[in-house]
C-alpha positions in Angstrom: -26.3 -24.3 -24.6 -24.8 -21.7 -26.9 -27.2 -19.0 -25.4 -26.2 -20.0 -21.9 -22.5 -19.9 -22.7 -22.9 -16.4 -24.3 -24.7 -15.2 -21.2 -22.1 -16.7 -18.9 -19.3 -15.2 -20.9 -20.9 -11.8 -20.7 -21.4 -12.1 -17.0 -17.8 -13.2 -16.6 -16.6 -10.2 -18.5 -18.7 -7.9 -16.5 -17.4 -9.4 -13.3 -13.8 -8.9 -14.5 -14.5 -5.3 -15.4 -15.9 -4.6 -11.9 -12.9 -6.4 -10.3 -10.3 -4.7 -12.5 -11.9 -1.3 -11.9 -12.0 -1.7 -8.1 -8.4 -2.9 -8.0 -7.3 0.0 -10.2 -9.0 2.6 -8.0 -7.7 1.0 -4.8 -4.1 0.9 -6.2 -4.4 4.6 -7.0 -5.0 5.2 -3.3 -1.6 3.7 -2.4 1.4 5.9 -1.6 3.0 7.5 -4.6 6.4 6.2 -3.6 5.5 3.0 -5.4 5.7 4.8 -8.8 9.2 6.2 -8.4 12.7 4.7 -8.0 14.8 6.6 -5.5 11.8 8.6 -4.3 13.7 10.1 -1.4 16.1 11.8 -3.7 13.5 13.5 -5.9 12.4 17.1 -5.5 8.7 18.0 -5.3 8.9 19.4 -8.9 10.3 16.1 -10.2 7.6 14.1 -8.4 4.8 16.3 -9.9 6.3 16.1 -13.4 6.5 12.3 -13.0 2.9 12.0 -11.8 1.7 14.1 -14.7 3.6 12.0 -17.2 2.0 8.9 -15.8 -1.4 10.4 -15.9 -1.9 10.1 -12.1 -3.0 13.8 -11.8 -6.0 13.3 -14.2 -9.4 12.8 -12.7 -10.1 9.1 -11.7 -12.6 8.4 -14.5 -10.1 9.6 -17.1 -7.4 7.4 -15.5 -9.7 4.4 -15.7 -10.6 5.0 -19.3 -6.9 5.4 -20.2 -6.0 2.2 -18.3 -8.6 0.2 -20.3 -7.2 1.5 -23.5 -3.7 0.4 -22.6 -5.1 -2.9 -21.3 -6.8 -3.6 -24.6 -3.5 -3.0 -26.3 -1.7 -5.5 -24.0 0.0 -2.7 -22.1 0.1 -3.3 -18.3 2.4 -0.4 -17.6 6.0 -0.1 -16.5 7.6 -1.5 -13.4 8.9 1.4 -11.4 10.8 -0.3 -8.5 11.1 -4.0 -9.1 12.8 -3.5 -12.5 12.9 0.2 -13.2 11.3 1.2 -16.5 10.8 -2.4 -17.7 7.4 -3.3 -19.2 5.3 -5.4 -16.8 4.4 -7.7 -19.7 8.1 -8.5 -20.3 8.6 -9.4 -16.6 5.5 -11.6 -16.5 6.4 -13.4 -19.7 9.6 -14.8 -18.0 7.8 -15.8 -14.8 4.6 -17.4 -16.0 6.1 -20.4 -17.9 8.0 -21.5 -14.7 4.8 -21.4 -12.6 2.8 -23.1 -15.4 5.2 -26.0 -15.6 5.4 -26.4 -11.8 1.6 -26.1 -11.4 0.9 -28.5 -14.2 3.2 -31.2 -12.7 1.6 -30.8 -9.3 -1.9 -31.1 -10.7 -0.9 -34.2 -12.6 0.5 -35.7 -9.4 -2.7 -34.7 -7.5 -5.0 -36.4 -10.0 -2.9 -39.5 -10.3 -2.7 -39.9 -6.5 -5.9 -38.2 -5.2 -8.5 -39.8 -7.4 -7.3 -43.5 -6.9 -7.0 -42.7 -3.2 -10.5 -41.4 -2.9 -11.9 -44.3 -5.0 -10.2 -46.9 -2.9 -11.2 -45.2 0.3 -14.9 -45.4 -0.8 -14.4 -49.0 -2.0 -12.8 -50.2 1.3 -14.9 -48.0 3.6 -14.1 -48.5 7.2 -11.0 -50.6 6.5 -7.4 -49.8 7.0 -6.9 -48.0 3.7 -9.9 -45.8 4.4 -8.6 -45.0 7.9 -5.1 -44.3 6.5 -6.6 -41.9 3.9 -8.7 -40.2 6.5 -5.7 -39.7 8.7 -3.8 -38.2 5.8 -6.6 -35.8 4.9 -7.1 -34.7 8.5 -3.3 -34.1 8.8 -3.1 -32.0 5.7 -6.1 -29.9 6.7 -5.4 -29.6 10.4 -1.6 -28.9 10.3 -0.5 -25.5 9.0 0.9 -26.0 5.5 4.1 -24.1 6.4 5.0 -26.8 9.0 5.1 -29.8 6.6 6.4 -27.7 3.8 9.5 -27.0 5.9 9.8 -30.6 6.9 9.6 -31.7 3.3 12.3 -29.2 2.3 14.6 -30.1 5.3 14.5 -33.9 5.1 13.7 -34.2 1.4 16.7 -32.2 0.3 18.9 -34.3 2.5 17.4 -37.6 1.2 17.5 -36.6 -2.5 20.8 -34.7 -2.0 19.5 -31.7 -3.9 20.4 -28.0 -3.1 17.9 -25.9 -1.2 18.0 -23.3 -3.9 16.0 -24.1 -7.0 17.7 -24.9 -10.3 15.3 -25.4 -13.2 18.0 -27.4 -15.2 18.1 -30.2 -12.5 15.0 -32.5 -12.6 15.5 -33.4 -8.9 15.0 -29.8 -7.9 11.4 -30.0 -9.2 10.5 -33.0 -7.0 10.1 -31.3 -3.6 8.2 -28.3 -4.8 5.8 -30.4 -6.9 5.2 -32.8 -4.0 4.6 -29.8 -1.7 2.1 -28.2 -4.1 0.2 -31.4 -4.8 -0.5 -32.4 -1.1 -3.4 -30.0 -0.6 -5.1 -31.0 -3.9 -4.5 -34.7 -3.2 -6.3 -34.4 0.1 -9.1 -32.4 -1.5 -9.7 -34.7 -4.4 -9.6 -37.8 -2.2 -11.9 -36.4 0.5 -14.7 -35.3 -1.9 -14.4 -38.2 -4.3 -14.8 -40.6 -1.4 -17.8 -38.7 -0.1 -19.5 -38.6 -3.5 -18.8 -42.2 -4.2 -20.2 -43.3 -0.8 -23.3 -41.3 -1.5 -23.7 -42.9 -5.0 -23.1 -46.4 -3.7 -26.5 -46.2 -1.8 -28.5 -45.4 -5.0 -31.0 -47.8 -6.5 -29.1 -48.2 -9.8 -26.1 -49.6 -7.9 -28.3 -52.1 -6.1 -29.9 -53.1 -9.3 -26.6 -53.6 -11.1 -25.4 -55.7 -8.1 -28.6 -57.8 -8.2 -28.0 -58.4 -11.9 -24.6 -59.9 -11.1 -22.4 -57.0 -12.5 -18.9 -57.3 -11.1 -18.0 -55.1 -8.2 -15.0 -53.6 -10.0 -17.2 -52.7 -13.0 -19.8 -51.1 -10.8 -17.2 -49.1 -8.9 -15.4 -47.8 -12.0 -18.0 -47.4 -14.7 -21.0 -46.4 -12.6 -20.2 -45.1 -9.2 -16.9 -43.3 -10.1 -18.3 -41.8 -13.2 -21.3 -40.3 -11.5 -19.4 -39.2 -8.4 -16.8 -37.5 -10.5 -19.3 -35.1 -12.1 -19.7 -32.7 -9.1 -15.9 -32.8 -8.5 -15.0 -32.0 -12.1 -16.5 -28.5 -11.7 -13.6 -27.5 -9.4 -10.8 -28.9 -11.5 -10.3 -25.9 -13.8 -10.2 -23.5 -10.8 -7.8 -25.6 -8.9 -5.6 -26.1 -12.0 -5.5 -22.4 -12.9 -4.9 -21.3 -9.3 -2.0 -23.8 -9.1 -0.3 -22.8 -12.4 -0.2 -19.1 -11.5 2.1 -20.0 -8.6 2.2 -20.8 -4.9 3.3 -17.7 -3.0 4.8 -19.7 -0.1 6.3 -22.6 -2.0 8.0 -20.5 -4.7 9.4 -18.2 -2.1 10.6 -21.2 0.1 12.5 -22.8 -2.8 13.5 -19.5 -4.5 11.6 -20.4 -7.6 11.6 -17.6 -10.2 7.8 -17.8 -10.8 4.7 -15.8 -10.2 4.2 -16.7 -6.5 7.6 -15.3 -5.4 7.2 -12.4 -7.7 4.1 -11.2 -5.9 5.9 -11.2 -2.5 8.8 -9.2 -4.0 6.8 -6.5 -5.6 4.7 -6.0 -2.5 7.9 -5.6 -0.4 9.2 -3.1 -2.9 5.9 -1.2 -3.2 5.9 -1.5 -7.0 2.2 -0.5 -7.5 2.1 -1.3 -11.2 3.4 -4.8 -10.7 1.1 -5.5 -7.8 -1.9 -4.3 -9.8 -1.0 -6.5 -12.8 -0.5 -9.6 -10.7 -3.7 -9.1 -8.8 -5.6 -8.6 -12.1 -4.1 -11.8 -13.4 -5.2 -13.8 -10.3 -8.7 -12.3 -10.6 -8.9 -13.2 -14.3 -7.8 -16.8 -13.6 -10.4 -17.2 -10.9 -13.3 -16.0 -13.1 -12.2 -18.1 -16.0 -11.9 -21.1 -13.8 -15.5 -20.8 -12.6 -16.7 -20.5 -16.2 -14.7 -23.5 -17.4 -16.0 -25.5 -14.5 -19.6 -25.2 -15.6 -18.7 -26.0 -19.2 -16.7 -29.1 -18.1 -19.6 -30.4 -16.1 -21.9 -30.4 -19.2 -19.2 -32.2 -21.2 -18.7 -34.9 -18.6 -22.4 -35.4 -17.9 -24.8 -34.8 -20.9 -27.8 -35.1 -18.5 -27.0 -31.6 -17.2 -28.9 -29.0 -19.2 -27.8 -25.4 -19.0 -30.3 -24.0 -21.4 -33.5 -24.6 -19.4 -34.2 -22.7 -16.2 -35.5 -25.9 -14.6 -32.3 -27.7 -15.2 -29.9 -24.8 -15.0 -27.5 -24.1 -12.3 
Protein backbone atom coordinates (compact mmCIF):
# COMPACT_ATOMS: atom_id res chain seq x y z
CA UNK A 1 0.00 0.00 0.00
CA UNK A 2 2.72 2.48 0.98
CA UNK A 3 4.73 1.63 -2.14
CA UNK A 4 1.69 2.18 -4.34
CA UNK A 5 0.91 5.52 -2.67
CA UNK A 6 4.50 6.63 -3.12
CA UNK A 7 4.36 5.77 -6.82
CA UNK A 8 0.98 7.48 -7.26
CA UNK A 9 2.21 10.63 -5.52
CA UNK A 10 5.27 10.72 -7.78
CA UNK A 11 3.11 10.26 -10.87
CA UNK A 12 0.75 12.97 -9.65
CA UNK A 13 3.64 15.36 -9.09
CA UNK A 14 5.00 14.57 -12.56
CA UNK A 15 1.56 15.22 -14.06
CA UNK A 16 1.35 18.54 -12.24
CA UNK A 17 4.81 19.57 -13.45
CA UNK A 18 3.85 18.78 -17.05
CA UNK A 19 0.54 20.67 -16.78
CA UNK A 20 2.12 23.65 -15.04
CA UNK A 21 4.92 23.85 -17.60
CA UNK A 22 2.51 23.68 -20.55
CA UNK A 23 0.25 26.33 -19.03
CA UNK A 24 3.22 28.57 -18.28
CA UNK A 25 4.57 28.31 -21.83
CA UNK A 26 1.14 28.90 -23.37
CA UNK A 27 0.52 31.95 -21.20
CA UNK A 28 3.83 33.38 -22.38
CA UNK A 29 2.44 33.29 -25.92
CA UNK A 30 -0.40 35.63 -24.94
CA UNK A 31 -0.26 39.33 -25.89
CA UNK A 32 2.05 41.33 -23.65
CA UNK A 33 -0.74 43.80 -22.92
CA UNK A 34 -1.81 41.50 -20.09
CA UNK A 35 1.33 42.35 -18.14
CA UNK A 36 0.89 46.11 -18.15
CA UNK A 37 -1.63 48.55 -16.77
CA UNK A 38 -2.43 51.41 -19.16
CA UNK A 39 -0.52 49.65 -21.93
CA UNK A 40 -1.69 52.14 -24.57
CA UNK A 41 -0.03 55.01 -22.73
CA UNK A 42 3.40 53.37 -22.48
CA UNK A 43 6.28 54.04 -24.84
CA UNK A 44 8.21 51.25 -26.52
CA UNK A 45 11.17 51.87 -24.20
CA UNK A 46 8.96 51.60 -21.11
CA UNK A 47 7.46 48.35 -22.39
CA UNK A 48 10.89 46.84 -23.02
CA UNK A 49 12.11 47.89 -19.58
CA UNK A 50 9.02 46.36 -18.00
CA UNK A 51 9.40 43.11 -19.91
CA UNK A 52 13.05 42.89 -18.90
CA UNK A 53 12.19 43.55 -15.26
CA UNK A 54 9.64 40.72 -15.30
CA UNK A 55 12.11 38.38 -16.97
CA UNK A 56 9.94 37.97 -20.07
CA UNK A 57 12.87 38.64 -22.40
CA UNK A 58 14.87 35.69 -21.06
CA UNK A 59 14.96 32.40 -23.00
CA UNK A 60 11.93 30.21 -22.27
CA UNK A 61 13.88 27.53 -20.33
CA UNK A 62 15.27 30.25 -18.05
CA UNK A 63 11.77 31.64 -17.51
CA UNK A 64 10.45 28.20 -16.60
CA UNK A 65 13.23 27.60 -14.07
CA UNK A 66 12.73 31.03 -12.50
CA UNK A 67 8.98 30.41 -12.32
CA UNK A 68 9.45 27.16 -10.42
CA UNK A 69 11.83 28.84 -8.01
CA UNK A 70 9.20 31.48 -7.27
CA UNK A 71 6.48 28.82 -7.06
CA UNK A 72 8.41 26.83 -4.45
CA UNK A 73 8.64 30.02 -2.40
CA UNK A 74 4.88 30.54 -2.62
CA UNK A 75 5.18 33.40 -5.09
CA UNK A 76 2.65 33.34 -7.95
CA UNK A 77 3.65 36.73 -9.26
CA UNK A 78 1.89 40.08 -9.27
CA UNK A 79 -1.46 41.04 -10.69
CA UNK A 80 -0.93 43.58 -13.42
CA UNK A 81 -4.43 44.62 -14.47
CA UNK A 82 -7.01 43.14 -12.08
CA UNK A 83 -5.35 44.81 -9.08
CA UNK A 84 -2.20 46.50 -10.22
CA UNK A 85 0.97 45.42 -8.37
CA UNK A 86 -0.91 43.32 -5.80
CA UNK A 87 0.50 39.80 -5.15
CA UNK A 88 -1.65 37.07 -6.68
CA UNK A 89 -1.45 35.09 -3.42
CA UNK A 90 -3.01 37.98 -1.47
CA UNK A 91 -5.92 38.18 -3.93
CA UNK A 92 -6.57 34.44 -3.87
CA UNK A 93 -6.42 34.30 -0.07
CA UNK A 94 -9.51 36.51 0.11
CA UNK A 95 -11.41 34.64 -2.61
CA UNK A 96 -10.78 30.98 -1.79
CA UNK A 97 -12.52 30.93 1.66
CA UNK A 98 -15.78 32.16 0.10
CA UNK A 99 -15.76 29.44 -2.57
CA UNK A 100 -14.73 26.79 -0.02
CA UNK A 101 -17.67 27.64 2.22
CA UNK A 102 -20.12 27.75 -0.66
CA UNK A 103 -18.81 24.54 -2.18
CA UNK A 104 -18.75 22.69 1.14
CA UNK A 105 -22.38 23.56 1.82
CA UNK A 106 -23.43 22.48 -1.67
CA UNK A 107 -21.61 19.14 -1.38
CA UNK A 108 -23.22 18.53 2.00
CA UNK A 109 -26.67 19.18 0.50
CA UNK A 110 -25.81 16.95 -2.47
CA UNK A 111 -24.85 14.03 -0.24
CA UNK A 112 -27.81 14.45 2.11
CA UNK A 113 -30.27 14.51 -0.80
CA UNK A 114 -28.59 12.57 -3.60
CA UNK A 115 -27.61 9.43 -1.71
CA UNK A 116 -31.03 8.80 -0.08
CA UNK A 117 -32.68 9.57 -3.41
CA UNK A 118 -30.54 7.03 -5.26
CA UNK A 119 -31.02 4.41 -2.56
CA UNK A 120 -34.80 4.78 -2.54
CA UNK A 121 -34.95 4.81 -6.34
CA UNK A 122 -33.21 1.43 -6.32
CA UNK A 123 -35.35 0.13 -3.48
CA UNK A 124 -38.62 1.14 -5.17
CA UNK A 125 -37.50 0.38 -8.71
CA UNK A 126 -40.27 0.97 -11.23
CA UNK A 127 -42.54 2.72 -8.74
CA UNK A 128 -43.54 6.36 -8.51
CA UNK A 129 -40.48 7.51 -6.54
CA UNK A 130 -38.15 5.87 -9.05
CA UNK A 131 -40.01 7.51 -11.92
CA UNK A 132 -39.94 10.88 -10.18
CA UNK A 133 -36.19 10.58 -9.51
CA UNK A 134 -35.54 9.54 -13.11
CA UNK A 135 -37.52 12.54 -14.36
CA UNK A 136 -35.46 14.83 -12.12
CA UNK A 137 -32.17 13.34 -13.35
CA UNK A 138 -33.19 13.60 -17.01
CA UNK A 139 -34.30 17.20 -16.49
CA UNK A 140 -31.02 18.23 -14.84
CA UNK A 141 -28.92 16.56 -17.52
CA UNK A 142 -31.02 17.53 -20.54
CA UNK A 143 -31.85 21.16 -19.78
CA UNK A 144 -28.96 23.66 -19.97
CA UNK A 145 -27.94 24.58 -16.44
CA UNK A 146 -28.16 28.30 -17.21
CA UNK A 147 -31.91 27.95 -17.77
CA UNK A 148 -32.86 26.56 -14.37
CA UNK A 149 -30.20 28.65 -12.64
CA UNK A 150 -31.97 31.77 -13.90
CA UNK A 151 -35.37 30.44 -12.85
CA UNK A 152 -34.05 29.64 -9.37
CA UNK A 153 -32.62 33.13 -9.04
CA UNK A 154 -35.72 34.84 -10.41
CA UNK A 155 -38.45 33.02 -8.48
CA UNK A 156 -36.34 32.00 -5.49
CA UNK A 157 -35.30 35.55 -4.69
CA UNK A 158 -38.95 36.63 -4.84
CA UNK A 159 -40.09 33.74 -2.66
CA UNK A 160 -37.36 34.16 -0.03
CA UNK A 161 -37.35 37.95 -0.38
CA UNK A 162 -33.59 38.14 -0.70
CA UNK A 163 -31.66 40.63 -2.83
CA UNK A 164 -30.24 39.50 -6.15
CA UNK A 165 -26.77 40.64 -5.12
CA UNK A 166 -24.93 38.33 -2.73
CA UNK A 167 -24.35 39.41 0.87
CA UNK A 168 -22.22 36.96 2.88
CA UNK A 169 -23.54 38.36 6.18
CA UNK A 170 -27.12 37.27 5.38
CA UNK A 171 -27.72 33.49 5.70
CA UNK A 172 -30.64 33.59 3.24
CA UNK A 173 -28.30 34.84 0.52
CA UNK A 174 -26.47 31.50 0.66
CA UNK A 175 -29.60 29.41 0.03
CA UNK A 176 -30.12 29.95 -3.71
CA UNK A 177 -26.44 29.60 -4.74
CA UNK A 178 -26.06 26.45 -2.62
CA UNK A 179 -29.19 24.89 -4.13
CA UNK A 180 -28.05 25.80 -7.64
CA UNK A 181 -24.60 24.31 -7.12
CA UNK A 182 -25.92 21.12 -5.55
CA UNK A 183 -28.45 20.15 -8.25
CA UNK A 184 -25.90 18.67 -10.64
CA UNK A 185 -24.23 16.56 -7.96
CA UNK A 186 -27.60 15.44 -6.55
CA UNK A 187 -28.56 14.07 -9.97
CA UNK A 188 -25.12 12.50 -10.43
CA UNK A 189 -25.05 10.74 -7.05
CA UNK A 190 -28.66 9.55 -7.34
CA UNK A 191 -28.22 8.21 -10.87
CA UNK A 192 -25.06 6.21 -10.26
CA UNK A 193 -25.99 4.99 -6.80
CA UNK A 194 -29.29 3.67 -8.16
CA UNK A 195 -27.48 1.91 -10.99
CA UNK A 196 -24.88 0.32 -8.70
CA UNK A 197 -27.49 -0.74 -6.16
CA UNK A 198 -29.71 -2.31 -8.82
CA UNK A 199 -26.69 -4.25 -10.08
CA UNK A 200 -25.79 -5.37 -6.56
CA UNK A 201 -29.35 -6.46 -5.78
CA UNK A 202 -29.04 -9.29 -8.33
CA UNK A 203 -25.91 -10.76 -6.74
CA UNK A 204 -25.94 -14.16 -5.05
CA UNK A 205 -25.08 -12.82 -1.60
CA UNK A 206 -28.27 -10.73 -1.62
CA UNK A 207 -30.38 -13.73 -2.52
CA UNK A 208 -28.68 -15.78 0.20
CA UNK A 209 -29.30 -13.08 2.82
CA UNK A 210 -32.94 -12.85 1.75
CA UNK A 211 -33.32 -16.64 1.92
CA UNK A 212 -31.93 -16.59 5.46
CA UNK A 213 -34.69 -14.19 6.46
CA UNK A 214 -32.62 -11.03 6.83
CA UNK A 215 -34.85 -7.95 6.87
CA UNK A 216 -35.13 -6.07 3.60
CA UNK A 217 -34.07 -2.77 5.19
CA UNK A 218 -30.96 -4.38 6.64
CA UNK A 219 -30.04 -5.96 3.30
CA UNK A 220 -30.53 -2.64 1.55
CA UNK A 221 -28.50 -0.50 3.96
CA UNK A 222 -25.78 -2.82 5.30
CA UNK A 223 -25.08 -4.91 2.22
CA UNK A 224 -26.31 -3.45 -1.06
CA UNK A 225 -25.70 0.22 -0.23
CA UNK A 226 -22.31 -0.44 1.29
CA UNK A 227 -21.03 -2.35 -1.74
CA UNK A 228 -22.67 -0.04 -4.27
CA UNK A 229 -21.14 3.01 -2.61
CA UNK A 230 -17.57 1.78 -3.23
CA UNK A 231 -17.32 2.66 -6.98
CA UNK A 232 -19.10 5.95 -6.33
CA UNK A 233 -16.80 7.04 -3.52
CA UNK A 234 -13.90 7.33 -5.94
CA UNK A 235 -15.45 10.44 -7.48
CA UNK A 236 -16.34 12.22 -4.23
CA UNK A 237 -12.96 13.95 -3.68
CA UNK A 238 -12.86 15.23 -7.27
CA UNK A 239 -16.43 16.53 -7.19
CA UNK A 240 -15.83 18.09 -3.78
CA UNK A 241 -12.61 19.84 -4.78
CA UNK A 242 -14.04 20.98 -8.11
CA UNK A 243 -17.01 22.47 -6.25
CA UNK A 244 -15.11 24.28 -3.52
CA UNK A 245 -12.89 26.13 -5.99
CA UNK A 246 -15.97 27.83 -7.30
CA UNK A 247 -18.64 27.70 -9.94
CA UNK A 248 -17.84 30.17 -12.70
CA UNK A 249 -21.44 30.73 -13.77
CA UNK A 250 -23.16 30.67 -10.36
CA UNK A 251 -20.67 32.96 -8.65
CA UNK A 252 -20.93 35.39 -11.54
CA UNK A 253 -24.73 35.16 -11.53
CA UNK A 254 -25.02 36.06 -7.84
CA UNK A 255 -21.97 38.38 -7.76
CA UNK A 256 -20.27 36.13 -5.22
CA UNK A 257 -16.70 37.29 -4.51
CA UNK A 258 -15.18 33.83 -4.95
CA UNK A 259 -12.88 31.98 -7.29
CA UNK A 260 -15.43 31.33 -10.04
CA UNK A 261 -16.26 34.96 -10.70
CA UNK A 262 -12.60 35.88 -10.34
CA UNK A 263 -11.60 33.73 -13.30
CA UNK A 264 -14.14 35.48 -15.52
CA UNK A 265 -12.93 38.92 -14.42
CA UNK A 266 -9.22 38.28 -14.98
CA UNK A 267 -9.85 36.78 -18.41
CA UNK A 268 -11.85 39.86 -19.41
CA UNK A 269 -9.06 42.12 -18.17
CA UNK A 270 -6.31 40.02 -19.79
CA UNK A 271 -4.41 39.71 -16.52
CA UNK A 272 -2.06 36.91 -17.61
CA UNK A 273 -0.50 36.26 -14.21
CA UNK A 274 -3.90 35.91 -12.56
CA UNK A 275 -5.23 33.62 -15.30
CA UNK A 276 -2.12 31.47 -15.02
CA UNK A 277 -2.39 31.15 -11.25
CA UNK A 278 -6.09 30.19 -11.31
CA UNK A 279 -5.61 27.63 -14.09
CA UNK A 280 -2.75 26.08 -12.13
CA UNK A 281 -4.96 25.92 -9.06
CA UNK A 282 -7.71 24.14 -11.00
CA UNK A 283 -5.21 21.65 -12.43
CA UNK A 284 -3.75 20.94 -9.00
CA UNK A 285 -7.19 20.34 -7.54
CA UNK A 286 -8.05 17.91 -10.35
CA UNK A 287 -4.90 15.82 -9.91
CA UNK A 288 -5.23 15.74 -6.12
CA UNK A 289 -8.88 14.72 -6.45
CA UNK A 290 -7.99 11.68 -8.55
CA UNK A 291 -5.32 10.63 -6.06
CA UNK A 292 -7.62 11.01 -3.06
CA UNK A 293 -10.31 9.04 -4.89
CA UNK A 294 -8.09 5.97 -5.17
CA UNK A 295 -7.02 6.25 -1.54
CA UNK A 296 -10.60 6.64 -0.36
CA UNK A 297 -11.66 3.50 -2.23
CA UNK A 298 -9.15 1.41 -0.33
CA UNK A 299 -10.35 2.83 2.99
CA UNK A 300 -14.01 2.15 2.24
CA UNK A 301 -13.44 -1.34 0.84
CA UNK A 302 -10.47 -3.24 2.38
CA UNK A 303 -10.92 -5.95 -0.26
CA UNK A 304 -9.34 -3.65 -2.84
CA UNK A 305 -5.60 -4.23 -2.97
CA UNK A 306 -3.43 -1.60 -4.56
CA UNK A 307 -0.09 -3.26 -3.98
CA UNK A 308 -0.49 -6.29 -6.19
CA UNK A 309 -0.63 -5.98 -9.96
CA UNK A 310 -3.41 -8.51 -10.16
CA UNK A 311 -5.67 -6.49 -7.89
CA UNK A 312 -4.42 -3.04 -8.71
CA UNK A 313 -6.28 -0.46 -10.67
